[in-house]
C-alpha positions in Angstrom: -0.1 -0.2 0.0 1.9 3.1 -1.1 2.0 5.9 1.8 1.6 10.0 2.5 2.3 11.4 5.7 1.7 15.3 5.8 3.0 16.8 8.6 3.5 19.8 10.4 6.0 21.2 13.0 7.1 24.5 14.4 10.1 23.5 16.7 10.3 19.9 15.1 9.5 18.1 17.0 6.8 16.2 15.1 9.6 16.1 12.1 11.2 14.0 14.2 8.6 12.0 14.4 7.3 11.8 10.6 11.0 10.9 10.1 10.9 8.4 12.4 8.2 7.1 11.4 9.8 7.3 7.5 12.6 5.1 8.2 10.0 2.3 9.0 7.6 2.0 7.1 7.8 0.8 3.2 6.5 2.8 0.2 6.0 6.3 1.7 5.9 9.2 1.4 6.5 12.5 3.7 5.7 16.1 3.9 5.9 19.2 5.3 2.5 20.5 5.0 4.0 24.4 5.4 6.9 24.5 3.0 4.5 22.7 0.3 0.9 23.6 0.6 -0.9 21.6 -2.2 -1.2 18.3 -1.8 -2.7 16.1 -3.8 -3.7 11.8 -2.4 -5.2 10.8 -5.1 -2.3 8.6 -5.6 -2.8 7.9 -2.0 -4.6 4.6 -0.8 -3.1 5.3 2.9 -2.8 9.3 5.0 -1.0 10.4 8.5 -1.9 12.7 9.8 0.6 14.9 12.1 0.8 18.2 13.8 1.9 19.3 18.1 -0.7 20.9 19.7 -0.4 24.4 20.2 -2.3 25.9 21.9 -4.8 24.3 22.5 -5.0 22.5 18.6 -3.6 20.9 15.9 -0.9 23.6 14.1 -2.6 27.1 11.0 -2.3 24.4 8.1 -2.9 21.2 9.4 -7.0 22.4 10.2 -7.0 23.7 6.7 -5.7 20.8 5.5 -7.9 18.5 6.9 -10.9 21.1 6.5 -10.9 21.7 2.8 -9.6 17.3 2.0 -12.4 16.2 4.3 -14.0 14.4 1.4 -11.2 13.1 0.4 -9.5 11.6 4.0 -12.8 10.3 4.2 -12.4 7.7 1.6 -8.5 7.1 2.6 -7.2 5.1 5.3 -6.7 7.9 7.7 -3.5 7.8 10.6 -3.7 10.8 13.0 -0.7 11.6 15.3 -0.4 14.6 17.6 2.1 16.0 19.9 2.4 18.1 23.1 4.0 19.3 25.9 0.5 17.7 27.6 -0.3 15.2 30.3 -3.6 15.2 29.4 -4.2 13.4 26.5 -8.4 14.7 27.8 -7.1 18.1 27.0 -5.4 16.7 23.1 -8.4 14.7 22.4 -11.0 18.2 23.5 -8.7 20.8 21.3 -8.8 18.2 18.2 -12.7 17.4 18.3 -12.7 21.2 18.1 -10.6 21.8 15.5 -10.7 18.4 12.7 -13.6 17.5 11.5 -15.6 15.2 13.8 -15.9 12.1 10.4 -12.5 12.4 10.3 -12.2 12.0 13.2 -14.4 9.1 13.4 -13.0 7.4 10.4 -9.4 7.1 11.4 -8.2 4.1 12.1 -6.0 5.3 14.8 -4.5 8.9 16.2 -2.3 8.3 18.7 -0.2 10.7 20.6 3.4 10.8 21.1 3.9 13.0 23.9 6.4 15.4 22.5 9.6 17.6 23.9 9.9 21.9 24.6 12.5 22.9 22.2 13.2 26.7 24.1 16.0 27.9 21.3 13.0 27.2 18.3 10.3 29.4 21.0 10.0 33.3 20.4 10.7 35.1 23.6 6.9 35.2 24.3 6.9 32.2 23.9 9.5 30.6 25.3 7.8 32.6 28.5 5.0 31.0 28.8 6.2 27.8 28.7 8.4 28.6 31.0 5.8 29.4 33.2 4.1 26.3 32.3 6.3 24.1 32.8 7.1 25.3 36.4 3.6 25.3 37.6 2.4 21.7 35.5 6.1 20.5 36.4 6.6 19.1 32.8 9.4 17.4 31.6 7.7 16.2 27.9 9.0 13.7 26.0 8.5 11.5 22.8 7.5 8.5 23.3 9.0 6.5 20.9 7.3 3.4 21.9 3.7 4.8 21.1 5.1 5.6 17.8 5.2 2.1 17.3 2.6 0.8 18.8 1.3 3.1 15.9 3.7 1.8 14.1 2.0 -1.2 14.4 -1.5 -0.1 13.2 0.0 1.2 9.9 1.0 -2.3 8.8 -2.8 -4.2 10.1 
């Protein structure tokens, strides 16, 4: 089966996960939606969409892509993954339900949360101040959960 992984990354964490998945899955193309903006999925059987969760939901290009391509995505095997600093998956899920069309969430064969990292060197001054405060108040030490990625890959390859 031919697979495309479409992602948007703010600080590089989502991109790192996309490249990790690419290294483990055969016959997969990876596209950074922020750079490509237009992505044709007609030639693909499976579509994987990845984004970081930022300010309560996926990044802008991912939200727009999902909304604008809902019907096409409903005709594909769809897999979704997200990253973020939150420890609370329920918070992530709420953000998804507000920003990703409900039909896509219901249609997805798998939705996974891979944890995440706070890469302060990639944030602007305002973002660094906010993230330091959130990290301290919530006692966060976010890391990428490679076990969750491996489980996600198993679901893709079923």
